[in-house]
C-alpha positions, 0 to 999 in steps of 0.5 A: 774679110767683108761679108756679102750683102744678103738679098731680101724678099719682102711681101706685103700683108694680104698677098696670096701664095700658091695655095690661095690663103693669105700670108699673115704679116710680112714674110722676109727671107734673107740669104739661104738661111739653111746650113749646108751641113743640114742639106748634105745630111738630108741628101745622104738620108734620101740616098740611104732611103732610096737604096732601102726601098730598092732592096725591099722591091728586089726582095719582095716575096711573090707577085702580089707583094711586088705589085702592092709595092709598085703601086705604093711607090707610084702613089707616093709619086717617087716611081721615077727613082725606081724605074729600073727596079719597077721595069725589072719586076714587071718583066717577070710577070 
């Protein structure tokens, strides 16, 4: 079975990336290079952590603790994962 040819992206020296600093040397990327089992493991871990945060938000003791948690979730820019739980908490105020 013949393997598929891999794509390669090569950027020359001195090319600036999104953060504005020059890229050192050459950057070559061939194919994905990431094993799918790692992606699956990370996806599972993200799901587990989201469930843990949801439980923490539901179990928060008192209004102040709920507000602190909601504030921290929003500051981390992950509030979109917990919209239902945040809305439920805010309705009880």
